[in-house]
C-alpha positions in Angstrom: -8.5 1.9 10.8 -10.4 -0.2 8.4 -8.8 -1.5 5.2 -11.0 -3.3 2.6 -10.7 -4.1 -1.1 -8.2 -2.3 -3.5 -5.3 -0.5 -2.0 -3.4 1.3 -4.7 0.5 1.9 -4.7 1.6 4.3 -7.3 5.0 3.6 -9.0 6.2 4.8 -12.1 2.8 5.3 -14.0 2.5 5.0 -17.7 0.2 8.2 -17.4 1.2 10.6 -14.5 1.0 10.3 -10.7 -1.5 12.8 -10.8 -3.7 11.0 -13.3 -3.6 7.8 -11.2 -4.5 9.7 -8.0 -7.3 11.5 -9.7 -8.4 7.9 -10.9 -8.3 6.5 -7.2 -10.4 9.5 -5.9 -12.9 9.2 -8.5 -13.3 5.4 -7.9 -13.7 6.0 -4.0 -10.5 4.1 -3.0 -9.7 4.3 0.8 -6.1 4.0 0.4 -3.3 5.5 -1.9 0.3 5.1 -1.2 3.0 7.1 -3.2 6.3 4.9 -3.9 9.1 6.5 -5.7 12.1 4.5 -4.7 14.8 5.9 -7.2 13.7 9.7 -7.5 15.5 12.6 -5.6 13.9 13.6 -2.6 12.8 17.0 -4.0 11.0 15.3 -6.8 9.3 12.9 -4.4 8.4 15.8 -2.2 6.9 17.8 -5.0 4.8 14.8 -6.3 3.7 14.0 -2.8 2.4 17.7 -2.3 0.5 17.6 -5.6 -1.2 14.1 -4.4 -2.1 15.3 -1.1 -4.0 18.2 -2.8 -5.7 15.7 -5.0 -6.7 13.4 -2.0 -7.3 16.3 0.5 -10.9 16.3 1.8 -11.9 13.0 0.1 -12.3 9.5 1.2 -8.8 8.6 -0.2 -6.4 8.2 2.6 -2.8 9.4 1.3 0.2 7.3 2.3 4.0 8.1 1.7 6.5 5.1 1.4 9.6 4.9 3.7 10.2 8.4 4.7 8.2 9.9 7.8 10.1 13.3 7.5 8.7 13.6 3.8 5.3 12.3 4.7 4.9 15.0 7.4 6.4 17.6 5.1 3.8 16.7 2.5 1.0 16.5 5.1 0.1 12.8 4.2 -2.1 10.9 6.5 0.7 8.5 7.2 3.8 6.7 6.3 4.5 3.0 5.2 7.8 1.6 6.7 9.8 -1.3 5.6 11.8 -3.6 7.8 15.0 -1.7 7.2 13.4 1.8 7.5 13.5 4.1 10.7 12.0 2.0 13.6 8.2 2.6 13.9 8.3 3.7 17.5 11.0 6.4 16.7 8.8 7.6 13.6 5.7 7.8 15.7 7.5 9.8 18.3 9.1 11.9 16.0 6.3 12.7 13.7 3.1 12.9 15.8 1.1 14.8 13.0 1.2 11.7 11.1 -2.0 9.7 12.1 -1.2 6.0 10.4 1.9 3.9 10.4 1.8 1.0 8.4 4.8 -1.7 8.4 5.7 -4.2 5.7 6.0 -7.8 7.0 7.5 -10.9 4.8 7.2 -13.9 7.3 5.1 -15.1 10.0 8.0 -14.2 12.4 7.9 -10.5 11.3 4.3 -10.3 11.8 4.7 -11.6 15.5 7.5 -9.1 15.8 5.6 -6.4 15.0 3.2 -6.9 18.1 6.2 -5.2 20.0 5.6 -2.0 18.0 1.8 -1.9 17.4 1.5 -0.7 13.8 -1.8 0.7 12.5 -1.9 -1.9 9.8 0.4 -4.5 8.2 1.6 -5.3 4.4 1.7 -9.0 4.0 3.7 -10.2 1.2 4.9 -10.9 -1.7 2.1 -13.3 -2.4 3.8 -13.8 -5.8 6.8 -12.9 -7.5 7.1 -9.3 -8.4 9.8 -7.0 -10.4 8.9 -3.8 -8.6 11.7 -4.1 -6.0 15.3 -4.3 -6.7 16.0 -7.0 -4.1 12.8 -8.8 -3.7 11.8 -10.7 -0.6 11.1 -14.5 -0.7 7.4 -15.3 -2.0 5.0 -16.3 0.6 2.4 -17.9 -1.8 -1.4 -17.3 -0.7 -1.4 -20.4 1.8 1.4 -18.8 3.8 0.3 -15.2 3.2 -3.2 -16.3 4.6 -1.8 -17.9 7.8 -0.2 -14.8 8.5 -3.4 -12.5 7.7 -5.7 -14.5 9.7 -3.2 -14.5 12.9 -2.5 -10.7 12.7 -4.3 -8.5 15.2 -4.4 -5.5 12.9 -5.7 -4.7 9.4 -3.6 -6.4 6.6 -2.9 -5.6 3.1 -2.1 -8.5 0.8 0.7 -7.3 -1.5 3.1 -8.6 -4.3 2.2 -9.7 -7.9 -1.4 -9.2 -7.5 -3.6 -8.9 -10.6 -7.2 -9.5 -11.4 -6.8 -13.2 -12.5 -5.3 -13.8 -8.9 -7.9 -12.2 -7.0 -9.8 -15.3 -6.3 -6.7 -16.8 -4.9 -6.1 -13.6 -2.7 -9.8 -13.8 -1.3 -9.5 -17.4 -0.7 -6.4 -16.7 1.6 -8.6 -14.6 3.8 -7.5 -11.1 2.6 -9.9 -8.2 3.1 -7.6 -5.7 1.5 -5.1 -5.9 -1.5 -2.6 -3.8 -3.1 -1.5 -3.6 -6.6 1.2 -1.6 -8.5 1.5 -2.7 -12.1 -2.2 -3.6 -12.6 -3.1 0.0 -12.5 0.1 2.0 -13.1 0.9 0.2 -16.3 -2.6 0.6 -17.3 -3.0 3.7 -20.0 -6.7 4.0 -18.6 -6.1 3.6 -14.8 -9.5 4.5 -13.8 -10.8 1.6 -15.9 -8.2 -0.6 -14.6 -9.2 0.3 -10.8 -13.0 -0.4 -11.7 -12.2 -3.8 -13.1 -10.5 -4.9 -10.1 -13.1 -3.5 -7.8 -15.8 -5.5 -9.6 -13.8 -8.4 -9.6 -13.1 -8.1 -5.9 -16.9 -7.4 -5.2 -17.8 -10.4 -7.3 -15.9 -12.6 -4.7 -17.5 -11.6 -1.8 
């Protein structure tokens, strides 16, 4: 797969999950991930099905976080797995209907270990401190993240505490794609927030 520019992770938006998904499609984003860590499974599934309906037939690839069974049930394009989730080879074997399997990596060693499971892409981070995880991983900083990104044999998404002001450092680290959560989800006008990030990123390339 090809990953470039803004990749959006939707978590606790101040508007609604549907509003953010519609903004992502309108802006032509290639990647939208649903991440609802604390919600009941039934609520996550219902939300995933609504976002699948919004993204179906568009250029926006729809990914579900953590749960390949739920991703398959919602007919998502793929699943993004953390280091503590179902091992990627098992997920791929159990859910062949999913076409994309992403993996979070938080160190150079984890990136190298991922070579054994061949993800379709990896997340690299956190670049900066972020409150979106209850137990955050150690912050990499753009220099170490850049070392991982440049060495990775798959597409990468830089993630963690990224906002518009930090995009120059993210670009300088060699990232071709970056993910945000709060920079869009905490904005009451998500489409405008997306467009600002897209425009700033384009100006750096």
